[in-house]
C-alpha positions in Angstrom: -8.7 -9.7 -3.7 -12.1 -9.1 -5.4 -13.4 -7.3 -2.4 -10.3 -5.1 -2.2 -10.6 -4.3 -5.9 -14.3 -3.5 -5.5 -13.7 -1.1 -2.6 -10.8 0.8 -4.3 -12.7 1.1 -7.6 -15.9 2.3 -5.9 -14.1 5.2 -4.2 -11.4 5.9 -6.7 -12.8 9.3 -7.5 -12.3 10.4 -3.9 -8.8 9.0 -3.4 -6.9 12.0 -4.7 -8.7 14.3 -2.2 -8.6 12.1 0.9 -5.5 9.9 0.7 -3.2 12.6 2.2 -1.1 10.2 4.3 -0.4 8.1 1.2 0.6 11.2 -0.7 2.9 12.3 2.1 4.6 8.9 2.5 5.4 8.8 -1.2 7.6 11.8 -0.8 10.0 9.6 1.2 11.1 8.2 -2.1 12.6 11.5 -3.3 16.0 10.4 -2.1 16.2 7.6 -4.6 17.2 7.8 -8.3 16.0 5.0 -10.6 17.2 4.3 -14.1 15.6 1.9 -16.6 12.3 0.1 -16.8 10.4 0.0 -13.5 7.2 -0.9 -11.8 5.1 1.1 -9.3 3.3 -1.8 -7.6 -0.1 -0.8 -6.2 0.2 2.5 -7.9 -3.2 3.8 -7.1 -3.7 7.2 -8.9 0.0 7.8 -9.2 1.4 9.6 -6.1 4.6 7.5 -6.0 5.1 7.5 -9.8 5.0 11.3 -9.8 7.8 11.3 -7.2 10.2 8.8 -8.7 9.7 9.3 -12.5 12.5 11.1 -14.3 14.1 11.4 -17.8 16.1 8.2 -17.2 13.4 5.8 -16.4 10.1 4.4 -17.7 7.6 3.4 -15.1 4.6 1.1 -15.5 2.0 1.4 -12.8 0.3 -1.8 -11.6 -3.0 -1.8 -9.6 -5.8 -4.3 -9.1 -8.4 -1.5 -9.5 -9.2 -0.7 -13.1 -10.8 2.6 -11.9 -7.6 3.6 -10.2 -5.6 2.8 -13.4 -8.0 4.9 -15.5 -7.2 7.9 -13.3 -3.5 7.0 -13.3 -3.4 6.9 -17.1 -5.3 10.1 -17.5 -2.3 11.8 -15.8 -0.2 10.7 -18.7 1.4 7.7 -17.0 1.3 4.1 -18.3 -0.6 1.7 -16.1 -2.1 -1.7 -16.3 -4.7 -3.5 -14.2 -3.0 -6.6 -12.7 -2.4 -8.4 -9.4 1.0 -7.9 -7.8 0.9 -11.7 -7.0 0.8 -12.6 -10.7 2.6 -9.9 -12.7 2.2 -10.0 -16.6 5.9 -9.5 -17.2 8.7 -11.8 -18.4 11.4 -13.2 -16.1 14.4 -10.8 -15.6 12.8 -8.0 -17.6 12.4 -5.2 -15.0 15.2 -2.9 -13.7 13.5 -1.7 -10.5 10.3 -1.9 -8.5 8.8 0.5 -6.0 5.7 0.2 -3.8 4.1 2.4 -1.2 1.1 1.5 1.1 0.1 -1.4 -1.0 1.8 -4.8 -0.2 -0.2 -5.3 3.0 -3.2 -6.0 0.8 -1.4 -9.0 -0.7 0.1 -12.3 0.4 3.6 -11.0 0.7 5.3 -14.3 0.2 3.6 -14.6 -3.2 4.3 -10.9 -4.0 8.0 -11.0 -3.1 8.5 -14.2 -5.1 6.8 -12.6 -8.1 8.7 -9.4 -7.9 11.9 -11.4 -7.6 11.0 -13.3 -10.8 10.5 -10.2 -13.0 13.4 -8.2 -11.7 16.8 -8.4 -13.4 19.9 -9.5 -11.5 20.8 -6.8 -9.0 17.5 -5.1 -9.6 16.5 -2.7 -6.9 13.3 -3.1 -4.9 12.3 -0.2 -2.6 9.0 -0.3 -0.7 7.1 0.6 2.5 4.4 -1.4 4.2 2.3 -0.6 7.3 3.1 -3.2 10.0 1.7 -4.6 13.2 0.8 -1.9 15.9 -0.5 0.4 13.2 -3.9 1.9 14.1 -3.7 0.4 17.5 -5.8 3.2 19.0 -8.7 2.1 16.8 -8.2 -1.5 17.9 -8.5 -0.3 21.5 -11.8 1.4 20.8 -13.2 -1.7 19.2 -11.6 -4.1 21.7 -10.2 -6.1 18.9 -7.7 -6.1 16.1 -9.8 -5.4 13.1 -7.0 -4.5 10.6 -4.6 -7.1 9.3 -1.0 -6.1 9.4 2.2 -8.2 9.0 4.9 -8.0 11.7 8.3 -6.6 10.9 9.9 -10.0 11.4 7.4 -11.6 9.0 8.1 -9.1 6.3 11.9 -9.4 6.6 11.9 -13.2 6.8 9.6 -13.4 3.8 11.9 -11.1 1.8 15.2 -12.8 2.6 15.0 -15.8 0.3 14.8 -13.5 -2.7 16.5 -10.2 -1.8 19.6 -8.8 -0.1 18.4 -6.1 2.4 20.4 -2.9 2.1 18.5 -0.7 4.5 15.6 -0.9 7.0 13.8 2.0 8.6 10.7 2.3 10.7 8.7 5.6 10.7 5.4 6.6 12.2 2.9 8.7 10.4 0.2 10.3 12.5 -3.5 10.6 11.8 -5.9 12.8 13.7 -9.7 12.9 13.6 -12.2 15.0 15.4 -14.4 11.9 16.1 -15.2 8.4 14.9 -17.5 9.7 12.2 -14.6 11.6 10.5 -12.3 8.6 10.9 -14.9 6.2 9.4 -15.4 8.6 6.4 -11.7 8.8 5.8 -11.3 5.1 5.5 -14.4 4.7 3.4 -13.4 7.4 0.9 -9.9 6.0 0.5 -11.3 2.5 -0.3 -10.1 0.9 3.0 -12.2 -1.7 4.8 -12.6 -1.1 8.5 -13.4 -4.7 9.3 -10.9 -6.9 7.5 -11.0 -9.6 10.2 -14.8 -9.7 10.8 -16.3 -12.8 9.5 -20.1 -12.0 9.6 -22.2 -9.0 8.5 -23.3 -8.6 12.1 -19.8 -8.2 13.3 -19.0 -5.7 10.6 -22.0 -3.6 11.3 -21.5 -3.7 15.0 -17.9 -2.4 14.7 -18.7 0.2 12.1 -21.5 1.6 14.4 -19.3 1.5 17.5 -16.5 3.5 15.7 -19.0 5.8 14.0 -20.6 6.8 17.3 -17.2 7.6 19.0 -17.6 11.3 19.8 -14.2 12.2 21.1 -11.0 13.0 19.1 -9.0 10.0 17.8 -5.3 10.2 17.3 -3.7 7.2 15.7 -0.8 6.3 13.5 0.6 4.1 10.8 3.8 2.3 11.8 5.6 2.0 8.4 8.5 -0.3 7.5 10.7 1.1 4.8 13.0 -1.4 3.1 15.6 -1.0 0.3 16.6 -4.4 -1.2 18.5 -5.9 -4.1 17.7 -9.0 -6.0 20.2 -11.6 -4.9 
């Protein structure tokens, strides 16, 4: 988690400008109405909080990156630097939790257990998470699966011991780049590592160079799993 925190903190000042897909996906939460004390888990700079906040709720943003939280708080929100897998809140103290484009960075079994712990009985948990087959076009270029994504079944089965699933939807969000250089820049400036599965510096540099030197347009997508669940 330290490397993840380092990357997001390093490029936090660019996140607002370049994280357009994350901003777009947060708008999917407009259909929900939340009341009470809630958590925006992996809040980043506040895209999702901005969508779900209303006069009937109080939202606390949680992010592992202090720099992200600093930007979040400057917007007038209330945020803390913390790990989703170890939340600094009492048992049964939170009315609802939301999360967008964040849980894939965590051990979801630990995260779901912790979210269950802090939510009140019948507390609502609404989230999305990119799943397996996301960015497959990039994997084809590199001849390997460089990003780590959970499968749909893994997410659902990890959630079931703690939550009653009310609704499941899968949506695809497209990303288009003129070439590998533009794609590499996008992931860099949004704090995302392009080589999560590479074990050596040599492997990392080889794949970064291969993608960077791809001269043709690259069209790819995130496959996003949206789940609405209730603490059971």
